[in-house]
Structures are given as structure tokens and as C-alpha cells.
C-alpha positions in Angstrom: 0.0 0.1 0.0 1.0 3.6 -0.5 -0.4 7.1 -0.6 -1.1 8.1 -4.2 -2.7 11.5 -3.6 -2.8 14.1 -0.9 -5.6 16.7 -1.3 -5.9 19.8 1.0 -8.9 22.0 1.0 -8.8 25.5 2.9 -5.9 24.1 5.0 -3.4 26.7 6.2 -1.6 28.2 3.1 -3.4 26.3 0.6 -6.8 27.3 -0.8 -6.9 23.9 -2.6 -4.0 21.7 -3.7 -3.7 18.1 -4.9 -0.4 16.4 -4.6 0.2 13.3 -6.9 2.7 11.2 -5.1 5.4 8.7 -6.1 5.0 5.2 -4.7 8.3 5.1 -3.0 10.4 8.3 -3.0 9.2 12.0 -3.0 11.5 15.1 -2.8 9.6 18.5 -2.4 11.7 21.6 -3.1 10.5 25.3 -3.4 10.9 28.6 -1.9 10.9 29.4 1.7 7.4 29.9 3.2 5.7 28.4 0.2 4.0 25.6 2.1 6.3 22.6 1.9 6.3 21.8 5.6 2.5 22.4 5.6 2.1 19.2 3.6 3.9 17.3 6.4 1.6 18.9 9.0 -1.4 17.9 7.0 -0.2 14.2 7.0 0.4 14.2 10.7 -2.9 15.9 11.6 -4.8 13.5 9.3 -3.3 10.5 11.0 -4.1 11.8 14.4 -7.7 12.4 13.3 -7.9 9.1 11.7 -6.9 7.3 14.9 -9.7 9.0 16.6 -12.2 7.6 14.2 -11.2 4.0 14.9 -13.5 2.2 17.4 -11.8 1.8 20.8 -13.4 -1.6 21.6 -13.4 -3.0 18.2 -10.2 -1.7 16.5 -11.1 -3.2 13.2 -13.9 -0.7 12.5 -14.6 3.0 12.3 -17.1 4.8 14.3 -20.3 5.7 12.4 -20.4 8.8 10.2 -23.1 10.7 12.0 -21.3 10.8 15.3 -19.2 13.8 16.6 -15.5 13.4 17.5 -13.3 16.1 18.8 -9.7 17.0 19.0 -8.9 19.4 21.9 -7.1 22.5 20.8 -4.4 21.7 23.3 -3.6 18.5 21.5 -2.9 20.0 18.1 1.0 19.7 18.4 1.1 18.4 14.9 0.9 21.8 13.3 2.2 25.3 13.9 -0.5 27.6 15.0 -1.2 30.5 17.4 -5.0 30.1 17.4 -7.6 28.0 15.6 -7.9 30.5 12.8 -4.4 29.7 11.7 -5.7 26.1 10.6 -7.7 27.5 7.8 -6.8 29.4 4.5 -10.0 31.3 4.8 -10.9 31.2 8.4 -14.4 32.6 7.7 -15.3 29.3 6.3 -14.7 27.6 9.5 -13.9 24.3 8.1 -11.2 22.4 6.0 -10.5 19.0 4.8 -7.6 16.7 4.2 -7.9 13.7 1.9 -5.4 10.8 1.5 -5.9 8.4 -1.3 -4.5 5.1 -0.6 -3.7 2.6 -3.4 -3.1 -1.1 -2.9 -2.8 -3.1 -6.2 -6.0 -2.3 -8.2 -7.8 -1.0 -5.1 -8.1 2.6 -4.3 -9.6 4.3 -1.2 -10.2 8.1 -1.0 -10.2 8.8 2.8 -11.5 12.3 3.4 -11.5 13.8 6.9 -13.2 17.2 7.6 -12.2 19.6 10.4 -14.6 22.2 11.7 -14.1 24.8 14.5 -16.9 25.6 16.9 -18.1 29.0 18.1 -15.9 28.8 21.1 -12.4 30.2 20.4 -9.4 27.7 20.7 -11.5 25.0 22.3 -11.5 22.0 19.9 -11.9 20.8 16.3 -14.8 18.7 15.3 -13.6 15.8 13.2 -15.9 13.9 10.8 -16.0 11.7 7.7 -19.7 12.0 6.7 -19.0 12.7 3.0 -17.1 9.5 2.4 -17.9 7.0 5.2 -18.5 4.3 2.6 -14.8 4.6 1.6 -13.7 4.2 5.3 -15.9 1.1 5.5 -14.4 -0.3 2.4 -10.9 0.4 3.7 -11.6 -1.4 7.0 -13.0 -4.4 5.1 -9.9 -4.5 3.1 -7.6 -4.2 6.1 -9.3 -7.2 7.7 -7.5 -9.5 5.2 -4.1 -8.2 6.2 -1.8 -8.8 9.2 -1.9 -5.2 10.4 -4.6 -3.5 12.4 -6.5 -0.4 11.1 -4.2 1.8 13.4 -1.0 0.3 12.1 -2.2 0.2 8.4 -0.8 3.7 8.2 2.2 4.5 10.4 3.6 8.0 10.0 7.1 9.0 11.3 8.7 12.4 11.0 12.3 12.6 11.8 13.5 15.3 14.2 17.1 16.4 14.8 18.5 15.0 18.0 21.8 15.5 19.8 21.5 13.7 23.0 19.2 11.0 24.6 18.4 10.2 28.2 20.9 8.1 30.1 18.3 5.9 31.6 15.4 4.5 29.5 12.8 2.1 31.0 11.6 -0.9 29.2 8.4 0.0 27.2 5.7 -2.1 25.5 4.6 -1.6 21.8 1.8 0.7 22.7 4.0 2.9 24.7 6.7 3.1 21.9 4.1 3.8 19.3 2.6 6.6 21.4 6.0 8.2 21.8 6.7 8.0 18.0 3.3 9.6 17.2 3.7 12.6 19.4 7.3 13.4 18.1 9.3 11.9 21.1 10.6 8.9 19.3 14.1 9.5 20.6 12.8 8.8 24.2 12.4 5.2 23.2 15.5 4.7 21.1 16.9 1.7 22.9 13.4 0.0 23.0 13.2 0.4 19.2 16.7 -1.0 18.8 15.7 -3.9 21.0 12.6 -4.6 18.9 14.9 -5.0 15.8 16.8 -7.8 17.5 16.8 -11.2 15.7 16.2 -13.4 18.7 16.7 -16.5 16.6 20.3 -15.6 15.7 22.8 -18.1 16.9 25.6 -15.7 17.7 25.5 -12.3 19.6 27.2 -10.6 16.6 24.3 -11.5 14.5 21.5 -10.2 16.8 21.3 -6.7 15.2 22.8 -7.5 11.8 20.1 -5.9 9.7 19.9 -2.6 11.6 23.8 -2.5 11.7 24.0 -3.0 8.0 21.8 0.0 7.3 23.7 2.2 9.8 27.1 1.2 8.4 26.0 1.9 4.8 25.2 5.5 5.8 28.1 6.1 8.3 30.7 4.1 6.3 32.1 2.5 9.5 31.8 -0.9 10.9 29.4 -0.3 13.9 28.4 -3.1 16.3 25.3 -2.9 18.6 25.1 -4.9 21.8 22.2 -5.5 24.3 23.9 -5.6 27.7 20.9 -6.6 30.0 21.2 -10.2 31.2 17.7 -10.2 32.7 15.3 -8.0 30.7 12.4 -8.9 32.9 13.7 -7.8 36.2 16.1 -5.0 35.3 14.5 -1.5 35.0 16.6 0.3 32.2 17.5 -0.8 28.8 21.4 -1.0 28.4 22.6 -0.9 24.7 26.2 -0.1 23.6 27.8 0.6 20.2 31.4 0.3 19.1 33.4 0.5 15.9 37.1 0.4 14.9 37.7 4.0 15.8 36.5 3.9 19.4 35.8 1.5 22.3 32.5 0.2 23.3 30.2 3.0 24.6 26.7 3.3 26.0 24.8 4.8 23.1 23.9 7.9 25.2 27.6 8.7 24.8 27.6 8.5 21.1 27.8 11.6 18.6 24.7 13.2 17.3 25.4 12.0 13.8 25.3 8.4 14.9 22.2 9.0 17.0 20.3 10.6 14.3 21.0 7.8 11.9 20.2 5.1 14.4 17.0 7.0 15.5 15.8 7.1 11.8 16.5 3.5 10.9 15.6 1.9 14.3 12.1 3.6 13.9 12.0 2.4 10.2 12.8 -1.2 11.3 10.2 -1.1 13.9 7.5 0.3 11.7 8.3 -2.2 8.9 7.5 -5.0 11.2 3.8 -4.1 10.7 3.5 -6.0 7.5 1.0 -4.9 4.9 0.6 -1.3 6.1 2.0 2.0 4.9 5.4 2.9 6.4 5.4 6.6 5.8 8.8 8.5 6.6 8.8 12.4 6.5 12.2 14.0 6.5 12.2 17.8 6.7 15.5 19.4 5.7 17.9 16.5 6.4 20.8 18.9 5.7 19.8 20.7 9.0 20.5 17.8 11.2 22.6 15.2 9.3 26.2 16.0 8.4 26.6 16.8 4.6 28.9 13.9 4.0 26.2 11.5 5.3 23.2 13.0 3.6 23.6 11.3 0.2 24.4 8.0 1.9 21.2 8.4 3.9 19.1 9.0 0.8 20.8 6.0 -0.9 19.8 3.7 2.0 16.3 5.0 2.2 15.8 4.5 -1.6 17.3 1.0 -1.5 14.4 -0.3 0.5 10.9 -0.2 -1.0 9.1 -1.2 2.1 8.7 2.5 3.0 7.2 5.5 1.3 9.6 8.5 1.9 8.9 12.3 1.7 11.9 14.6 1.9 11.9 18.5 2.0 15.3 19.9 0.9 17.3 22.8 -0.6 20.2 20.5 -0.8 21.7 20.0 -4.4 23.2 16.6 -3.5 19.9 15.2 -2.4 18.2 16.6 -5.5 20.7 14.8 -7.7 19.6 11.6 -6.1 16.0 11.8 -7.5 14.8 9.7 -10.5 12.0 10.8 -12.9 8.7 10.9 -11.1 10.3 11.8 -7.6 11.0 15.5 -7.7 8.2 18.0 -6.9 8.6 21.8 -7.3 6.2 23.9 -5.2 5.9 27.5 -6.2 3.2 30.2 -6.4 2.2 29.2 -9.9 1.6 25.5 -8.7 -0.3 26.8 -5.8 -2.5 28.9 -8.0 -3.1 26.0 -10.4 -3.9 23.6 -7.5 -1.9 20.6 -8.6 1.5 19.5 -7.6 2.9 16.7 -9.8 6.3 15.2 -10.2 8.6 17.1 -12.7 9.7 15.4 -15.9 13.4 15.1 -16.5 13.2 17.9 -19.0 11.8 20.2 -16.4 14.7 19.9 -13.9 16.4 23.1 -15.1 13.4 25.0 -13.9 14.0 23.7 -10.4 17.8 24.2 -10.5 17.1 27.9 -11.5 15.3 28.2 -8.2 18.2 26.6 -6.2 21.0 29.0 -7.0 21.3 32.3 -8.7 24.2 31.2 -10.7 21.7 29.2 -12.9 19.6 32.4 -13.5 22.8 34.2 -14.5 23.5 31.5 -17.0 20.1 32.0 -18.5 20.4 35.7 -18.7 24.0 36.0 -19.9 24.7 33.2 -22.3 27.8 35.1 -23.7 29.5 35.8 -20.3 31.5 33.3 -18.3 30.3 32.9 -14.7 32.7 33.4 -11.8 31.6 31.6 -8.5 33.1 33.1 -5.4 33.3 31.5 -1.9 30.8 34.1 -0.5 29.1 37.4 -0.8 32.0 39.4 0.5 34.3 38.1 -2.2 31.7 38.9 -4.8 31.2 42.5 -3.6 35.0 43.2 -3.4 35.6 41.8 -6.9 32.9 43.9 -8.4 34.2 47.1 -6.7 37.8 46.2 -7.8 36.8 45.9 -11.4 35.2 49.3 -11.4 38.1 50.9 -9.6 40.7 49.5 -12.2 38.6 49.7 -15.4 36.1 52.5 -14.9 33.0 52.0 -16.9 34.3 49.2 -19.0 31.8 46.3 -19.0 33.0 43.4 -16.9 33.5 40.4 -19.3 32.1 37.9 -16.8 29.3 37.6 -14.2 30.3 37.2 -10.7 28.0 35.1 -8.4 28.4 34.0 -4.9 28.3 30.2 -4.4 25.7 28.4 -1.9 22.4 26.8 -2.5 19.7 29.1 -1.2 16.5 30.6 -2.7 17.2 34.1 -1.2 20.6 35.4 -2.4 20.7 37.6 0.7 20.6 34.7 2.9 23.1 32.5 0.9 26.2 31.6 2.6 29.1 30.1 0.8 32.5 28.7 1.4 35.1 26.6 -0.4 33.0 23.4 -0.3 30.0 25.1 -1.8 32.2 26.3 -4.7 33.4 22.7 -5.2 29.9 21.2 -4.9 28.5 23.9 -7.2 31.1 23.2 -9.9 30.5 19.4 -9.7 26.7 20.0 -9.7 26.7 22.4 -12.6 28.7 20.0 -14.7 25.7 17.7 -14.7 23.2 20.3 -16.0 24.8 23.1 -18.0 27.1 23.7 -20.9 28.4 27.1 -20.0 31.8 28.6 -19.0 32.0 28.6 -15.3 35.0 29.4 -13.1 35.0 28.5 -9.4 37.3 30.7 -7.4 38.9 29.2 -4.3 40.8 31.1 -1.6 44.6 30.1 -1.6 44.4 28.9 2.0 44.3 25.4 3.4 40.6 24.9 3.1 40.4 26.4 -0.4 43.2 24.2 -1.6 41.8 21.1 -0.1 38.4 21.7 -1.7 40.2 22.6 -4.9 42.0 19.2 -4.7 38.7 17.6 -3.8 37.1 18.3 -7.1 35.9 15.0 -8.5 38.8 13.5 -10.2 36.5 11.4 -12.5 35.3 14.7 -14.1 38.1 17.2 -13.5 41.8 17.0 -14.6 44.1 15.4 -12.1 45.2 17.7 -9.3 48.9 18.8 -9.3 50.2 20.8 -6.4 52.0 23.4 -8.6 48.8 24.1 -10.7 46.4 26.8 -10.0 43.8 25.7 -12.5 41.8 22.5 -12.9 39.6 22.0 -15.9 36.7 19.7 -16.4 37.6 16.9 -18.7 35.0 17.7 -21.3 33.4 21.0 -20.4 34.6 24.6 -20.0 34.2 24.5 -16.2 37.2 25.4 -14.1 38.5 25.4 -10.6 41.0 28.4 -9.8 42.9 29.2 -6.7 43.6 32.9 -6.0 47.0 34.0 -7.6 49.3 35.5 -5.0 51.0 38.9 -5.6 54.7 39.1 -4.9 54.3 41.2 -1.6 52.2 38.2 -0.2 54.3 35.3 -1.7 55.4 34.1 1.8 51.6 33.5 2.6 51.8 30.4 0.5 54.1 27.4 0.7 54.1 26.3 -2.9 55.0 22.7 -1.9 52.6 22.2 1.1 48.8 22.6 0.8 48.4 22.9 4.6 50.8 25.9 4.8 48.7 28.4 2.8 47.0 31.4 4.3 46.0 33.7 1.3 42.4 35.0 1.1 40.6 37.7 -1.0 41.2 40.5 1.6 45.1 39.9 1.4 45.2 41.7 -1.8 44.9 44.9 0.1 47.7 46.6 1.9 48.6 46.0 5.7 47.6 49.7 6.3 44.1 49.3 4.9 43.4 46.1 6.6 44.8 47.5 10.0 42.7 50.5 9.6 39.6 48.4 9.3 40.4 46.0 12.2 40.9 43.0 9.7 44.7 42.3 10.3 45.1 39.6 12.9 48.3 38.8 14.9 51.1 36.9 13.1 50.4 33.1 13.0 53.9 31.9 12.0 56.9 32.6 14.1 59.5 35.0 12.5 57.1 36.1 9.7 54.3 38.7 9.4 51.9 36.1 7.9 48.4 36.8 9.5 44.8 35.6 9.1 41.9 38.0 8.3 39.7 38.7 11.4 36.7 41.0 12.1 33.7 41.9 10.0 34.4 41.0 6.4 30.8 41.9 5.3 31.2 45.4 6.7 34.5 45.8 5.0 33.1 44.8 1.7 30.4 47.4 2.1 32.9 50.3 2.4 35.5 49.1 -0.2 33.9 51.7 -2.7 35.4 54.4 -0.5 38.9 53.1 -0.8 41.5 54.6 -3.2 41.8 53.0 -6.7 45.6 52.6 -5.9 44.7 50.0 -3.2 43.1 47.7 -5.9 46.3 47.3 -8.1 47.0 43.9 -6.9 43.6 42.7 -8.2 44.9 43.0 -11.7 46.8 39.7 -11.2 43.5 38.0 -10.4 41.6 39.6 -13.3 44.5 38.6 -15.7 44.1 35.1 -14.4 40.4 35.0 -14.8 40.6 36.6 -18.3 43.1 33.9 -19.3 41.1 31.1 -18.1 37.9 32.6 -19.6 39.6 33.4 -22.8 38.4 37.0 -22.9 40.0 40.2 -24.0 41.4 42.6 -21.3 39.6 46.0 -21.4 
């Protein structure tokens, strides 16, 4: 079974929307505050209401359609709101509906739940299914032939970032575990979920958690081993579980790092849910890049996609994750889609539309086909270069477009660094045929990312070279050329002994006057790092004398040579 369609009517930011879902994997991207997380809230609220419609005594049936059922306002923790008006797109209508269409082979069930607020402010929501009760009856009859109950026929789990867990965790039964998961406190029962994945028939201790260990190890790329330490699980009060790998000794899992805990939290829950055979295991992951390390995100998605027992929804701005999607799995939510009222998966030939929304560099490519693009590590480098060009060349048109790296819809909120330049170059190589130059600081981080450009698609790295070209396209990585008066800032033979960044093109006097010159970092030299507010400095650069920008000629000559354009 899987959810084939989600329909929202008068719910929060949606007047009316229909989401046509992929059976296994769904990635939703779009501008900030466009309503992506609202879709997750609708799923969670629908499930909570769905549970209230199941008969308490006979869990295989729903209550009759003409009865009234209520959710207290205080229990609406599934959605963000201040008062009950926030639930509705048009609160004057006083009602909204959420419909999930569930597909199972040739069968399809449209389960619509309506929500209505009473006259008393912030008291409760009335929940009813009067318009489609026959569908609920058909669904309950369908579930009777399966191993799962009505309640577990649809199990929804939304991951939340965790950094620590309780030191002591009591033993819980299945109902208590599921209750914790449903109210967003899944991490409170992490050890219990791990214990539920135990293969009690395994002949060796090392095989007890082999399935869970396998999934964890594929994501973390380490050989972790999980051990259950209680000798008597009946009489002992707290669950004791440890983990170890080749890089550290055996530790109680409360002592493990947040990356490990987050991955174990996700997959222990999935393993627990998937034991409910025949039902829907729905996994909601909101911005995995906000709580899973960047190096682990693509591994996490790979592992989630390798198992078709779950239906996964991901909200992301991350370019690595978007590159993981196949046709029929990427959904782009914007104002046009909201106005049309239908959100469907993009075809492969529509992907460029999404990429344009993910980084302004793609917009620049569309608008300036004849100009090379120069990607800087951040906004301050971009501003300094634009001012420097004007100081040196007057009104002469710049032969390239300068764009700050970083994947963010709002350019003013975009933050970049050497790694975002590297990732942007690798990413652009997959989707554009345009001349692009990624500019790296000539410090340790910049050179490590410059060296880290994918060697399968970029020329081999050589320590003496400042330029690496894509093997088939005009896409380049370039490190900042160093003027003679800063030559001692860079050890040409050692990548880890390089300290030159964009601001070092200015004289010591200018840097000192603007509180950017730090104390020397190498004994016997005047090599120093840049400190202070770089953004403020970039804003006042236009007030600096043109003579202070002479060293930038070296950089522009380098860019012109790589871009193969004429000097002004």
C-alpha cells in the first residue's frame, strides 16, 4: 500500500491543492514559506484524526459517520499555530479537509477527513468523515485480510534532529513505543526500538542486530556493532545498549555522537514500523541537511531508496539530495503551482526549472549566455571583486558575471565557502554547458576543496597548478593567484601551509585601519589571518582609493586567461 494522492482544501496556506505522489520516494523543493512543511503537518494531523475515528473496543472498525468526534485545541501539536484561525486558509469558512488516497494493487480508497471549528475560540476541532464514510468502511474491510490493524495500516514517522538522549530509558511495550513515536518523542524510546529489531533466533551475539547494523554502516561508512547488555530483561529497570566501531571503544549509546544517534534514530524507527506487514510505512524528513552531516546526507538517501518497504517524503534545498532523484520523484512547489492547485512530479526535461530556483548562478547562465560565470566563496568576495573591477577599469563592462556560491533561494541569505564552490562546480557539470570558473581562496581549506574536485570529471590535481579544468566542459576550478608582496603567505610545496584569502590583496595599512589584520600566526614572519567583520569591510570598499586595488590586476588577468576573454 502507498499514498497516491494528498488533497488539501482550505488548509493553512493552501486554498486547494492536489499532490500526486510517487509510490516510494518523493523530494519536495520550493521557496521558503511556500508551504512545503504544511504538507507534512497535514499528513500528521490527518493521521491523528484518523486514529480518533477507529473504534476503541473493536479496533477493526470505524465509528459511524453521524457521530461527533473532537480533538482538543491543546492536542494540536502536529501543526504550527497560534489560534484555531491559523488552521484555515479562509478562516471565515470555519472548516477544512484533508484527503489521502491510498492505493493497494488495483484497489483505491479516498479517505477524506473534515475539520470544523466551533463557536468557542481555541477549544477544539470537530472531526468527521460524513462525506465519504463508505470509503472508510471499504478500507476497514480491506484491512481485515491483512496482518496489520487499522491503526497500524498507516504509520507516519517524521524525523526530528536529536543531539542527546536520556541516560536511563525504561523498558516499554509496543503501545508505549508507538505513542512516543506519534507525538514526536521517538528518541525517548530509542533503545526500545533497537531492541525490537533484535533477531532473537540468531545463533551468535554478533548477528543479533545485523540488519540494523547493515543499514547504519552503509550510511556512516563505518563498521558499527550494537550490543544489548541486559542479562535479565524482565527484572532490570533500564535498557542498556552499547555501540562500538574500529575508531573507538564500546560506549553506551547515550555517549555516542549526534550523527550516529540521528541515523540510528531514523533506521531503528523504520525497522520497527516495517514489522507491521501490509501497512504503509510513511517517513517524513524535513530538511535532512539541517540535522545530518553533509557527508552523510547522500548515503542516507541512498539507503532509504534501496528499500521499497517505505514511502519517503523529503523536503530539501540541498543540491546533493536533489541529484539523487529519478524521474517521477521530484516535486517543485511555487506560487504558480499553488494557484493551479496541482503538484505533480517534474519530468526530467523540467529539472532546469528547479535548478534555477536553487542558486542564482543558474539564473545568471540563463540571462548572460555570452558571459562566463565566476563563482566566489561568498557574498563578500563577490562585492569586493565587483568594486575592484570598477576601480581598475572605470565604466568598461565586466567580461564575466560574478556570483556567490551557496544553495539558497534568497540570495541575501546565501552563505558560501570553499566546499559550496566545489559542490556547485560538480553540480553544474551535470546540468549546464556554460563557461564557469569556481574561485577558491589560496588557503588550506580552499586548496583542499580545490584538490577535492571530483577526479573522475576534472583533470588530475597537481600541487603546482592553480587551474583544474573539467575533462569535457569549460568548467574550471581556480585558486587565487598571490601577488609578490604576499608570496610568503603560500608554501608552494605544502597545501596545509597556505593562508592567502581575497582581503590579502589589500595593503596592511588598509586592513589594519579596518580591524581586519590579525596577529602573526607563523613565528618569525608577518603572515596573518583576516579577522573581524568582512561583510562590513566589503560594503565600504567603494570608498577606498583605486591605488589599493592594483594587486587585483593579477587576479583579473588570471580570470581573463582562463575565460579566454579580452582585457579591457
